[in-house]
C-alpha positions as CSV (number, residue, x, y, z in Angstrom):
1,X,-2.8,38.1,5.0
2,X,-4.1,36.3,1.9
3,X,-7.9,36.4,1.7
4,X,-8.2,35.2,-1.9
5,X,-9.9,31.7,-1.8
6,X,-8.1,30.7,-5.0
7,X,-4.7,31.6,-3.4
8,X,-5.7,29.6,-0.3
9,X,-6.6,26.5,-2.4
10,X,-3.3,26.8,-4.2
11,X,-1.4,26.9,-0.9
12,X,-3.4,23.9,0.3
13,X,-2.6,22.0,-2.9
14,X,1.1,22.9,-2.5
15,X,0.9,21.6,1.1
16,X,-0.6,18.3,-0.1
17,X,2.2,17.9,-2.6
18,X,4.8,18.6,0.1
19,X,3.1,16.1,2.4
20,X,3.0,13.4,-0.3
21,X,6.7,14.0,-1.1
22,X,7.7,13.8,2.5
23,X,5.5,10.7,3.0
24,X,7.1,9.0,-0.1
25,X,10.6,9.9,1.0
26,X,9.9,8.3,4.4
27,X,8.6,5.1,3.0
28,X,11.5,5.0,0.5
29,X,14.0,5.5,3.3
30,X,12.4,2.6,5.3
31,X,12.4,0.4,2.3
32,X,16.0,1.2,1.3
33,X,17.2,0.8,4.9
34,X,15.7,-2.7,5.3
35,X,16.5,-3.8,1.8
36,X,20.2,-3.2,2.1
37,X,20.2,-5.0,5.5
38,X,18.0,-8.0,4.7
39,X,17.9,-8.4,0.9
40,X,20.4,-11.3,0.8
41,X,18.9,-13.1,3.8
42,X,15.4,-12.4,2.3
43,X,16.2,-14.0,-1.0
44,X,17.7,-17.1,0.8
45,X,14.6,-17.3,3.0
46,X,12.2,-17.0,0.0
47,X,13.9,-20.0,-1.7
48,X,13.0,-22.2,1.3
49,X,9.2,-21.6,1.1
50,X,8.4,-23.5,-2.1
51,X,7.0,-26.5,-0.4
52,X,4.9,-24.7,2.3
53,X,2.1,-22.4,1.2
54,X,1.4,-21.0,4.7
55,X,5.0,-20.3,5.3
56,X,5.2,-18.6,1.9
57,X,2.3,-16.3,2.9
58,X,4.0,-15.5,6.2
59,X,7.3,-14.7,4.5
60,X,5.5,-12.4,2.1
61,X,3.8,-10.6,5.0
62,X,7.0,-10.1,7.0
63,X,9.1,-9.1,3.9
64,X,6.6,-6.5,2.8
65,X,6.2,-5.2,6.4
66,X,10.0,-4.6,6.4
67,X,10.3,-3.3,2.9
68,X,7.2,-1.1,3.2
69,X,6.3,-2.1,-0.4
70,X,4.4,-5.0,-1.8
71,X,5.7,-4.1,-5.2
72,X,9.3,-4.4,-3.9
73,X,8.6,-7.9,-2.5
74,X,6.8,-9.0,-5.6
75,X,9.6,-7.7,-7.9
76,X,12.1,-9.7,-5.8
77,X,9.9,-12.8,-6.1
78,X,9.6,-12.2,-9.9
79,X,13.4,-11.9,-10.2
80,X,13.9,-15.2,-8.3
81,X,11.4,-16.9,-10.5
82,X,13.1,-15.4,-13.6
83,X,16.4,-16.8,-12.3
84,X,14.9,-20.2,-11.6
85,X,15.7,-20.0,-7.8
86,X,12.1,-20.6,-6.9
87,X,9.2,-22.1,-8.8
88,X,6.1,-20.3,-10.0
89,X,4.1,-22.5,-7.7
90,X,6.3,-21.4,-4.7
91,X,6.0,-17.7,-5.7
92,X,2.2,-17.5,-5.5
93,X,1.8,-17.7,-1.7
94,X,4.6,-15.1,-1.2
95,X,2.8,-12.7,-3.6
96,X,-0.4,-13.2,-1.7
97,X,1.4,-12.6,1.6
98,X,2.9,-9.4,0.2
99,X,-0.6,-8.1,-0.4
100,X,-1.4,-8.6,3.3
101,X,1.9,-7.1,4.4
102,X,1.2,-3.8,2.6
103,X,-1.8,-3.2,4.9
104,X,0.6,-2.5,7.8
105,X,1.2,1.1,6.6
106,X,-2.5,1.9,6.6
107,X,-2.8,0.5,10.2
108,X,0.1,2.8,11.2
109,X,-1.6,5.8,9.6
110,X,-4.8,5.1,11.5
111,X,-2.9,5.7,14.8
112,X,-2.5,9.4,13.8
113,X,1.0,9.9,15.2
114,X,1.4,13.2,13.3
115,X,1.6,15.3,16.5
116,X,4.4,13.1,17.8
117,X,6.7,13.9,14.9
118,X,8.6,16.8,16.7
119,X,9.4,14.3,19.5
120,X,10.7,11.8,17.0
121,X,12.9,14.4,15.4
122,X,14.3,15.4,18.8
123,X,15.1,11.8,19.5
124,X,16.9,11.4,16.1
125,X,19.0,14.6,16.9
126,X,19.8,13.1,20.3
127,X,21.0,9.9,18.7
128,X,23.1,11.7,16.2
129,X,24.9,13.8,18.8
130,X,25.3,11.1,21.5
131,X,25.9,8.0,19.4
132,X,28.3,8.3,16.5
133,X,29.0,4.6,15.9
134,X,28.0,3.3,12.5
135,X,25.9,0.5,14.2
136,X,23.3,3.1,15.1
137,X,22.8,4.3,11.6
138,X,20.2,1.6,11.0
139,X,18.0,2.6,14.0
140,X,18.4,6.3,13.1
141,X,17.2,5.7,9.5
142,X,14.2,3.7,10.8
143,X,13.3,6.5,13.2
144,X,13.8,9.1,10.5
145,X,11.7,7.2,8.0
146,X,8.8,6.8,10.4
147,X,9.1,10.5,11.3
148,X,8.9,11.6,7.7
149,X,5.8,9.3,7.1
150,X,3.9,10.8,10.1
151,X,5.1,14.3,9.2
152,X,3.9,13.9,5.6
153,X,0.5,12.6,6.9
154,X,0.2,15.7,9.1
155,X,1.0,18.0,6.2
156,X,-1.6,16.3,4.0
157,X,-4.2,16.3,6.9
158,X,-3.8,20.1,7.5
159,X,-3.8,21.0,3.9
160,X,-6.6,18.9,2.6
161,X,-9.3,20.3,4.9
162,X,-9.9,23.4,2.8
163,X,-10.9,21.3,-0.2
164,X,-14.1,20.3,1.6
165,X,-15.6,23.7,0.6
166,X,-14.6,23.5,-3.1
167,X,-17.7,23.0,-5.2
168,X,-16.0,21.2,-8.0
169,X,-14.4,18.8,-5.6
170,X,-17.6,18.1,-3.7
171,X,-19.5,17.5,-6.9
172,X,-16.8,15.1,-8.0
173,X,-17.2,13.2,-4.7
174,X,-21.0,13.1,-5.1
175,X,-20.7,11.7,-8.6
176,X,-18.2,9.1,-7.5
177,X,-20.5,8.0,-4.6
178,X,-23.2,7.1,-7.2
179,X,-20.9,4.9,-9.3
180,X,-18.8,2.2,-7.7
181,X,-17.3,1.1,-11.0
182,X,-15.9,4.6,-11.7
183,X,-14.6,4.7,-8.1
184,X,-12.7,1.4,-8.7
185,X,-11.3,2.8,-12.0
186,X,-10.3,6.0,-10.2
187,X,-8.5,4.2,-7.5
188,X,-6.6,2.1,-10.0
189,X,-5.5,5.2,-12.0
190,X,-4.4,7.1,-8.9
191,X,-2.3,4.2,-7.6
192,X,-0.7,3.5,-10.9
193,X,0.1,7.2,-11.3
194,X,1.7,7.8,-7.8
195,X,3.3,4.3,-7.8
196,X,2.2,3.6,-4.2
197,X,-0.9,1.9,-2.9
198,X,0.1,2.8,0.7
199,X,0.1,6.5,-0.2
200,X,-3.2,6.3,-1.9
201,X,-4.8,4.4,1.0
202,X,-3.3,7.0,3.4
203,X,-4.9,9.9,1.4
204,X,-8.3,8.1,1.6
205,X,-7.9,7.7,5.4
206,X,-7.2,11.4,5.8
207,X,-10.1,12.4,3.6
208,X,-12.5,10.2,5.5
209,X,-11.2,11.4,8.9
210,X,-11.8,15.0,7.7
211,X,-15.3,14.2,6.5
212,X,-14.5,15.0,2.9
213,X,-15.5,11.5,1.7
214,X,-17.6,8.8,3.4
215,X,-16.1,5.5,4.3
216,X,-18.6,3.7,2.1
217,X,-17.6,5.8,-0.9
218,X,-13.9,5.3,-0.1
219,X,-14.1,1.5,-0.1
220,X,-14.5,1.0,-3.9
221,X,-11.6,3.4,-4.5
222,X,-9.6,1.2,-2.1
223,X,-10.4,-1.8,-4.2
224,X,-9.2,-0.1,-7.3
225,X,-6.0,0.8,-5.6
226,X,-5.3,-2.8,-5.1
227,X,-5.4,-3.3,-8.9
228,X,-3.4,-0.2,-9.5
229,X,-0.5,-1.4,-7.4
230,X,0.1,-4.2,-10.0
231,X,1.4,-1.5,-12.4
232,X,4.8,-1.6,-10.6
233,X,5.3,-5.3,-10.9
234,X,4.0,-5.3,-14.5
235,X,6.6,-2.8,-15.5
236,X,9.2,-4.7,-13.4
237,X,8.5,-7.9,-15.3
238,X,9.1,-6.5,-18.8
239,X,12.8,-7.4,-18.7
240,X,12.2,-10.9,-17.4
241,X,11.6,-14.2,-19.2
242,X,8.3,-16.0,-19.8
243,X,8.1,-17.3,-16.2
244,X,8.8,-13.9,-14.7
245,X,6.0,-12.4,-16.7
246,X,3.7,-15.2,-15.6
247,X,4.5,-14.4,-12.0
248,X,3.5,-10.7,-12.6
249,X,0.3,-11.8,-14.3
250,X,-0.6,-14.0,-11.3
251,X,-0.3,-10.9,-9.1
252,X,-2.8,-9.1,-11.4
253,X,-5.2,-12.0,-11.6
254,X,-5.2,-12.5,-7.9
255,X,-6.0,-8.8,-7.2
256,X,-8.7,-8.6,-10.0
257,X,-10.5,-11.7,-8.7
258,X,-10.4,-10.3,-5.2
259,X,-11.9,-7.0,-6.3
260,X,-14.6,-8.8,-8.3
261,X,-15.6,-10.8,-5.2
262,X,-15.6,-7.8,-2.9
263,X,-17.4,-5.6,-5.4
264,X,-20.5,-7.6,-4.5
265,X,-19.7,-7.6,-0.8
266,X,-18.9,-3.9,-0.3
267,X,-21.9,-3.3,2.0
268,X,-21.0,-6.4,4.1
269,X,-17.4,-5.1,4.3
270,X,-18.6,-1.6,5.3
271,X,-20.9,-2.9,8.1
272,X,-18.1,-5.1,9.5
273,X,-15.5,-2.3,9.7
274,X,-18.0,0.1,11.1
275,X,-18.9,-2.4,13.8
276,X,-15.2,-2.9,14.7
277,X,-14.3,0.9,14.8
278,X,-17.5,2.8,14.9
279,X,-16.0,6.3,15.5
280,X,-12.7,6.1,13.5
281,X,-13.1,6.4,9.7
282,X,-9.3,6.1,9.2
283,X,-9.2,2.9,11.1
284,X,-12.3,1.6,9.2
285,X,-10.5,2.0,5.9
286,X,-7.3,0.4,7.2
287,X,-9.3,-2.5,8.5
288,X,-11.2,-2.9,5.2
289,X,-7.9,-2.9,3.4
290,X,-6.6,-5.6,5.7
291,X,-9.8,-7.7,5.6
292,X,-9.8,-7.5,1.8
293,X,-6.3,-8.9,1.4
294,X,-6.6,-11.5,4.1
295,X,-9.9,-12.8,2.8
296,X,-8.7,-12.8,-0.8
297,X,-5.7,-14.8,0.3
298,X,-7.8,-17.2,2.3
299,X,-10.1,-17.8,-0.6
300,X,-7.5,-18.1,-3.4
301,X,-4.6,-19.8,-1.7
302,X,-6.1,-23.3,-2.1
303,X,-6.4,-22.5,-5.9
304,X,-2.8,-21.2,-6.3
305,X,-2.0,-24.0,-8.8
306,X,-5.1,-22.9,-10.8
307,X,-3.7,-19.4,-11.0
308,X,-0.4,-20.8,-12.3
309,X,-2.2,-22.8,-15.0
310,X,-4.2,-19.7,-16.1
311,X,-1.0,-17.6,-16.3
312,X,0.7,-20.3,-18.4
313,X,-2.2,-20.5,-20.8
314,X,-2.2,-16.7,-21.3
315,X,1.5,-16.3,-21.5
316,X,3.1,-19.0,-23.7
317,X,6.3,-19.3,-25.7
């Protein structure tokens, strides 16, 4: 039996890495499964939203819910803008909707289905043995993706608990709690590094549920993660033309403005989510993430043409 604390922390860290890997594989599998099935239909549907802002937001929500990635939806939109299939004005509501759609994963994580993973695995095995038709591959992949997501969360949840006693880690959390700007910056860096805001939010939810970090301290990090997620679309826009780059810039401007607004309303946001789910820290963070993106969209959607104008002034010929 290993009694060395350092060895135990190493094992816990290794468990977190495994959990993150499994979680990311699950989200990637869901994204790939839906993308290969709906990508052509999705592109055709996106082209029809240019004249209706609310419809554009709804399409962005649904598309991101299916693809499990706001970056994937935004990159598709950027490619359509680059190709001239939709206008920059038509792209803005879809990008805003994509930000709302990405909150679905956090809401799923808050249900804490980790203990149900063995039953989902058994169900997948049953489907594999009983149904061999290719038509069932789609359903099996969806089940497998969800199973891996919940299994990854369970791995992280079990492994992360020991870090509550690490002095360096606890000091870091205390320092972060005292400085919201550093917390936002940290959230931005984490998400840009792991290339997934959904994963970053999930880690925050687990840490809050384990009492490692308070919800009020997690919220500024969550804001920063919404900026960090723009890194994917920024990289994806490098190979596009001027209009494609303007679309990527709008994504950044939208998130930055939202973060600035909510930076001064964090206490209000915390009180609201605490009132909605008083005894569920994971759900509080999920609800804060959802409220942030819905409110940002509600506030900035009427000014979508202004965002386009700003992007055109910054990125010119």
